N, C-alpha and C positions, 0 to 999 in steps of 0.2 A: 224277778229280773234278771237274766244272765249277763255277763259282763261279754264284752266283745273280746276274741282271742288277741294276746300281745300284739302278734304281727300285722294286724288290722289297724289297731291303736296307733301302733309305731307309724304304719302307711299314712293314716289319717293325720297324724302330728306332723308327718314329713310335709304332707301337701300343705297343710294351714301354716307351717312356717315359711316355706319354699314362697308361699304366695304373697304373705306379709312382707318379708325379706326384699322380694322384688317391689311390693307396691312402694316401699318405705327407699330403696337405694336406686331402684331401675331408672330414674329419671337422670341420674350421674352422667350419663354417656348418650346423650341425646344425638348430639351432631358427629359421632365416631361409630355410628350404625351402619354405614354402608360397608359393603364388601370389600372395597378397597383398604379402609382402615383395619377393618378385623383383620384382614391378612397381613397388615404391616405389624400389628400388634403381636399378631401368632407368630411372625418370623422374628420380630425381637425376641420374644420369649423363649424360642427356640434356639437362638443364636447365645442366650444368656444361659438355657441349659447345657447345650453343648460346651459352652466354655467353662461352668463349673464342673464338668466332668472331665475336662482337660486338667482343672485347677485341684480336682481330688487325687487325679493320677501324678501332679505335682508334688503334693505331700510327699510322696517317697523321697525325692530328693531336699527338699526345703519347707519346714514346718510353717513357714509365713503363708504358703498357698492356702493354708485352712482359713485365714482372715478373708482372703480372696473371695473361697468357696463360699464363705458364709455370707458375703455381700453380693455375690452373684445369685445365692439359692433366694434370699430375701426380694433381691428385684424379680426374679423369675415368679416369687409367690403372687408380688405385688401385681404383676401383668398379669398372670392368671384369674385373678380377682377382679382386675379391669375387663379381663375377655368376658368373664362369667356375666357382669351385668351389661356388656355391650350386646351380648346375644341371648339376653333373657334367660341366662341359665340353664338353655336346655340341655347343656352337657352331664347336669349332675340335678336334672328336677325329677321329681317324683313321677311314677306313672299315671297317677291320678290326674295331673294336670295339665298334661303334654297332649296334645294332638298324634294322630298316627304319623305322621311326617314326621314332627320332632322327635318322637319316641324311636322310629327307625333310623334316624339320623345319630341319636344319642347312643341307641345299641351297637352302631355300626362305628361309633368313634370309640366307645368303651372297648371294643372287641379289638380294633386296630391298637390302639394303646395298650394292652394285654400283650397282643403278640409283641409288641415292640420290645415292653419291658420285661418278660420273661425270658427271652435270651440274653438281656443285658446282664441279669444275676450271674451268668457264668463268667464274667469279667472278674468280680473281686475274688471269687472262689477260685478260678485260674490263677490269679497273680497270688494267692495265697499259698496253693497246691505247688505251682512253681520254685515260689520262695523256699518253701520246706525242702524240695528235691535238692533245690542247689544249696541249701544252706551247710555251712561250715561247722562243725560240732553240734549239729541239730539246733542252732541257734537262728531265729529269724530275726532281722533288725526290727525295732519298734516300729521305724517308719513304715514300712510294707505293712505291718498289721493295722497302723492307723489309717492308712490310704486303702486298705480295703473295706474297712468297716465305713469310712468316708462316701467309699463307691456303692455302698448297700444302701445307705442313706439317700446318694443321689439318684440310684435305681426307682427309689419310693418316691422322689420328686417327680421323676420321668413318667410313672406310671400315673400321678395325681395330675401332671398337667398335660399328657398327651391327650387326653379325651377332649379338654377344653381347647387346646390348639386345633384340633382337627376338626372340632364342631365349629370354629370362628372361621376355620379356612375353608368350610363348606357355607358359610351363612351367604344368603343372598340379600339384595339390596331389597330395603322393604318397600311396599307399597305405598303410595302415597295416603291411600286411605286410612291406612294404618299407623296409627299414633300409640305413643306410651300410654296415653290415657285412655283410649279403647281398649288396649289390653290390660289395663288393671281394672278400670271401673266395673266390666262386666265379668270378670273374674269369679267364677264359682268353683270351688272346689266341692266334688260330690262328697256327700255324707255318704259314709260305709253303712251307716244306720237306717237309713232312708228304706231300704228294701226289705228289711226283718221287723217292720211295724205289723 
């Protein structure tokens, strides 16, 4: 008996984990699954991320902004986790368990998130290059180096949160006949080994 290739086992494991995780935690935000509330939480996460970006730039002048940056980033991460459970995890769901509509929205959200985050990487490198050009005696102040490093981490947070925020913004109001129990009781993760028998 031959073993399945690694990527197929990985896809199957992700689908099983995703289904089990949503079955375990998917009931947490039942009352928050409306379009209005998803957009509210998405807007709050966006404001937190923008404020974290401003705090990371503020580190250049006062190192105390690092504490504010950490608080804002952890709050944004918590909001992103809430969005994940409010939307059924569609922004980071594996292909095996999403239907065509969810898959199209997930791919569009990921594409736009990547399109937003890649140009943002120019910001920390621009700050570093500009400070090197304007440096006296070839020395760059350590605050600028720390600020640029924190900005790189901030861009990673933007890249991670953007698909969830976009997916939540596009979330539709649930149908009356759809409930969380209906979503998770009949969930069947296709087994990749079924076709090989």
